[in-house]
N, CA and C atoms as a LAMMPS dump frame, in Angstrom:
ITEM: TIMESTEP
0
ITEM: NUMBER OF ATOMS
240
ITEM: BOX BOUNDS ff ff ff
-5.0000000000000000e+02 5.0000000000000000e+02
-5.0000000000000000e+02 5.0000000000000000e+02
-5.0000000000000000e+02 5.0000000000000000e+02
ITEM: ATOMS id mol type element x y z
1 1 1 N 0.805 -1.208 0
2 1 2 C 0 0 0
3 1 3 C 0.845 1.267 0
4 2 1 N 1.983 1.226 0.665
5 2 2 C 2.825 2.423 0.752
6 2 3 C 3.248 2.908 -0.636
7 3 1 N 3.792 2.021 -1.425
8 3 2 C 4.286 2.406 -2.748
9 3 3 C 3.166 2.904 -3.654
10 4 1 N 1.985 2.345 -3.528
11 4 2 C 0.879 2.771 -4.389
12 4 3 C 0.412 4.194 -4.063
13 5 1 N 0.815 4.705 -2.91
14 5 2 C 0.486 6.081 -2.547
15 5 3 C 1.716 6.992 -2.588
16 6 1 N 2.805 6.512 -3.163
17 6 2 C 3.994 7.344 -3.368
18 6 3 C 4.939 7.427 -2.192
19 7 1 N 4.939 6.422 -1.316
20 7 2 C 5.832 6.414 -0.159
21 7 3 C 6.821 5.267 -0.254
22 8 1 N 7.982 5.476 0.352
23 8 2 C 9.005 4.433 0.409
24 8 3 C 9.458 4.272 1.854
25 9 1 N 9.709 3.053 2.257
26 9 2 C 10.24 2.804 3.581
27 9 3 C 11.732 3.108 3.59
28 10 1 N 12.191 3.713 4.676
29 10 2 C 13.606 4.07 4.812
30 10 3 C 14.484 2.845 4.998
31 11 1 N 13.911 1.796 5.539
32 11 2 C 14.591 0.514 5.749
33 11 3 C 13.534 -0.571 5.577
34 12 1 N 13.949 -1.784 5.296
35 12 2 C 12.953 -2.849 5.174
36 12 3 C 12.121 -2.953 6.458
37 13 1 N 10.804 -2.988 6.322
38 13 2 C 9.942 -3.069 7.503
39 13 3 C 10.229 -4.319 8.335
40 14 1 N 10.27 -4.134 9.642
41 14 2 C 10.486 -5.243 10.573
42 14 3 C 9.641 -5.004 11.816
43 15 1 N 9.14 -6.037 12.402
44 15 2 C 8.383 -5.905 13.637
45 15 3 C 7.065 -5.199 13.44
46 16 1 N 6.686 -4.403 14.419
47 16 2 C 5.391 -3.718 14.397
48 16 3 C 5.423 -2.341 13.759
49 17 1 N 6.617 -1.799 13.55
50 17 2 C 6.732 -0.428 13.061
51 17 3 C 7.653 -0.351 11.852
52 18 1 N 7.438 0.693 11.078
53 18 2 C 8.309 0.977 9.95
54 18 3 C 8.488 2.474 9.812
55 19 1 N 9.591 2.863 9.198
56 19 2 C 9.898 4.279 8.993
57 19 3 C 9.685 4.637 7.533
58 20 1 N 8.853 5.648 7.305
59 20 2 C 8.606 6.15 5.958
60 20 3 C 9.378 7.437 5.741
61 21 1 N 9.924 7.602 4.546
62 21 2 C 10.505 8.884 4.152
63 21 3 C 9.384 9.648 3.458
64 22 1 N 8.863 10.66 4.126
65 22 2 C 7.697 11.375 3.618
66 22 3 C 8.058 12.565 2.733
67 23 1 N 9.298 12.994 2.762
68 23 2 C 9.832 14.143 2.009
69 23 3 C 9.316 15.492 2.531
70 24 1 N 8.563 15.486 3.621
71 24 2 C 8.085 16.736 4.228
72 24 3 C 8.365 16.686 5.729
73 25 1 N 8.111 17.771 6.425
74 25 2 C 8.311 17.847 7.865
75 25 3 C 7.377 16.854 8.565
76 26 1 N 7.945 15.83 9.167
77 26 2 C 7.127 14.771 9.761
78 26 3 C 6.347 15.25 10.982
79 27 1 N 6.809 16.292 11.654
80 27 2 C 6.079 16.84 12.805
81 27 3 C 4.748 17.439 12.349
82 28 1 N 4.813 18.256 11.336
83 28 2 C 3.587 18.865 10.8
84 28 3 C 2.682 17.808 10.179
85 29 1 N 3.284 16.838 9.536
86 29 2 C 2.516 15.76 8.921
87 29 3 C 1.776 14.945 9.978
88 30 1 N 2.457 14.616 11.062
89 30 2 C 1.832 13.839 12.136
90 30 3 C 0.652 14.605 12.744
91 31 1 N 0.771 15.92 12.86
92 31 2 C -0.333 16.73 13.395
93 31 3 C -1.552 16.671 12.479
94 32 1 N -1.322 16.748 11.191
95 32 2 C -2.431 16.665 10.236
96 32 3 C -3.092 15.288 10.287
97 33 1 N -2.286 14.247 10.404
98 33 2 C -2.845 12.896 10.48
99 33 3 C -3.645 12.7 11.762
100 34 1 N -3.157 13.253 12.856
101 34 2 C -3.863 13.141 14.128
102 34 3 C -5.248 13.787 14.024
103 35 1 N -5.336 14.883 13.311
104 35 2 C -6.627 15.551 13.117
105 35 3 C -7.606 14.666 12.341
106 36 1 N -7.073 13.718 11.572
107 36 2 C -7.917 12.786 10.818
108 36 3 C -8.106 11.454 11.544
109 37 1 N -7.554 11.365 12.754
110 37 2 C -7.764 10.163 13.559
111 37 3 C -6.671 9.114 13.465
112 38 1 N -5.532 9.458 12.878
113 38 2 C -4.425 8.518 12.746
114 38 3 C -3.222 9.014 13.534
115 39 1 N -2.725 8.203 14.442
116 39 2 C -1.568 8.577 15.253
117 39 3 C -0.291 7.965 14.679
118 40 1 N 0.684 8.813 14.418
119 40 2 C 2.002 8.396 13.94
120 40 3 C 3.044 9.192 14.714
121 41 1 N 4.268 8.719 14.698
122 41 2 C 5.337 9.38 15.448
123 41 3 C 6.311 10.078 14.503
124 42 1 N 6.492 11.388 14.688
125 42 2 C 7.465 12.099 13.865
126 42 3 C 8.894 11.742 14.261
127 43 1 N 9.786 11.954 13.348
128 43 2 C 11.209 11.609 13.525
129 43 3 C 11.802 12.2 14.808
130 44 1 N 11.429 13.416 15.147
131 44 2 C 12.001 14.116 16.296
132 44 3 C 11.862 13.329 17.596
133 45 1 N 10.78 12.572 17.748
134 45 2 C 10.564 11.816 18.987
135 45 3 C 11.599 10.723 19.218
136 46 1 N 12.254 10.273 18.162
137 46 2 C 13.214 9.18 18.28
138 46 3 C 14.643 9.593 17.973
139 47 1 N 14.848 10.864 17.688
140 47 2 C 16.175 11.352 17.35
141 47 3 C 16.942 11.707 18.62
142 48 1 N 18.176 11.203 18.778
143 48 2 C 18.974 11.569 19.952
144 48 3 C 19.217 13.073 20.045
145 49 1 N 19.292 13.744 18.905
146 49 2 C 19.527 15.187 18.891
147 49 3 C 18.22 15.988 18.961
148 50 1 N 17.081 15.294 18.899
149 50 2 C 15.747 15.902 18.914
150 50 3 C 15.493 16.778 17.689
151 51 1 N 16.216 16.499 16.621
152 51 2 C 16.001 17.228 15.374
153 51 3 C 14.891 16.553 14.589
154 52 1 N 14.124 17.358 13.94
155 52 2 C 13.055 16.841 13.096
156 52 3 C 13.592 16.418 11.74
157 53 1 N 12.713 15.909 10.943
158 53 2 C 13.082 15.48 9.604
159 53 3 C 11.881 14.901 8.895
160 54 1 N 12.109 14.256 7.765
161 54 2 C 11.01 13.758 6.956
162 54 3 C 10.518 12.349 7.306
163 55 1 N 11.113 11.727 8.304
164 55 2 C 10.759 10.339 8.594
165 55 3 C 9.618 10.234 9.601
166 56 1 N 8.713 9.319 9.313
167 56 2 C 7.528 9.107 10.127
168 56 3 C 7.444 7.632 10.481
169 57 1 N 7.266 7.337 11.763
170 57 2 C 7.141 5.944 12.202
171 57 3 C 5.663 5.558 12.171
172 58 1 N 5.363 4.495 11.45
173 58 2 C 3.977 4.031 11.346
174 58 3 C 3.859 2.635 11.946
175 59 1 N 2.713 2.397 12.537
176 59 2 C 2.393 1.103 13.121
177 59 3 C 1.748 0.251 12.037
178 60 1 N 2.284 -0.933 11.791
179 60 2 C 1.755 -1.774 10.722
180 60 3 C 0.363 -2.304 11.026
181 61 1 N 0.056 -2.502 12.284
182 61 2 C -1.275 -3.01 12.633
183 61 3 C -2.36 -1.996 12.269
184 62 1 N -2.109 -0.725 12.525
185 62 2 C -3.124 0.287 12.24
186 62 3 C -3.034 0.853 10.835
187 63 1 N -1.964 0.559 10.117
188 63 2 C -1.797 1.14 8.786
189 63 3 C -2.16 0.172 7.658
190 64 1 N -2.884 -0.864 7.974
191 64 2 C -3.331 -1.779 6.926
192 64 3 C -4.562 -1.252 6.204
193 65 1 N -5.149 -0.222 6.736
194 65 2 C -6.335 0.401 6.17
195 65 3 C -5.935 1.346 5.036
196 66 1 N -6.528 1.18 3.883
197 66 2 C -6.231 2.048 2.743
198 66 3 C -6.578 3.502 3.053
199 67 1 N -7.518 3.731 3.97
200 67 2 C -7.884 5.099 4.356
201 67 3 C -6.691 5.818 4.995
202 68 1 N -5.87 5.085 5.728
203 68 2 C -4.674 5.678 6.332
204 68 3 C -3.743 6.211 5.25
205 69 1 N -3.474 5.39 4.25
206 69 2 C -2.537 5.79 3.205
207 69 3 C -3.073 6.954 2.38
208 70 1 N -4.372 6.963 2.141
209 70 2 C -4.975 8.081 1.411
210 70 3 C -4.867 9.364 2.236
211 71 1 N -5.123 9.279 3.544
212 71 2 C -5.004 10.452 4.421
213 71 3 C -3.558 10.931 4.486
214 72 1 N -2.626 10.004 4.547
215 72 2 C -1.209 10.341 4.59
216 72 3 C -0.793 11.058 3.313
217 73 1 N -1.222 10.569 2.172
218 73 2 C -0.889 11.198 0.891
219 73 3 C -1.499 12.601 0.807
220 74 1 N -2.743 12.755 1.23
221 74 2 C -3.37 14.081 1.217
222 74 3 C -2.628 15.067 2.115
223 75 1 N -2.285 14.609 3.303
224 75 2 C -1.576 15.478 4.261
225 75 3 C -0.202 15.866 3.723
226 76 1 N 0.508 14.898 3.163
227 76 2 C 1.839 15.192 2.583
228 76 3 C 1.715 16.194 1.452
229 77 1 N 0.76 15.971 0.573
230 77 2 C 0.596 16.868 -0.577
231 77 3 C 0.229 18.285 -0.146
232 78 1 N -0.536 18.4 0.931
233 78 2 C -0.912 19.725 1.436
234 78 3 C 0.299 20.468 2.002
235 79 1 N 1.301 19.736 2.462
236 79 2 C 2.514 20.35 3.035
237 79 3 C 3.581 20.664 2.004
238 80 1 N 3.422 20.183 0.823
239 80 2 C 4.432 20.437 -0.225
240 80 3 C 4.348 21.834 -0.755
């Protein structure tokens, strides 16, 4: 589903979570997704330096819904 909506994983998905390279500010993107009912973690939350970036951590259990990927694509496009 990720590739069909124009997203690529930063590393091969493993476990319950994966990192997407969104090409936009992941903090702002996560806020937009939260407004649509989807919780994701921006890169800054996991960075030792607390710097933001384009990477977004997604939960595979909750991201199997095509509605998530459509919302993610809309939010990303609005930030471009």
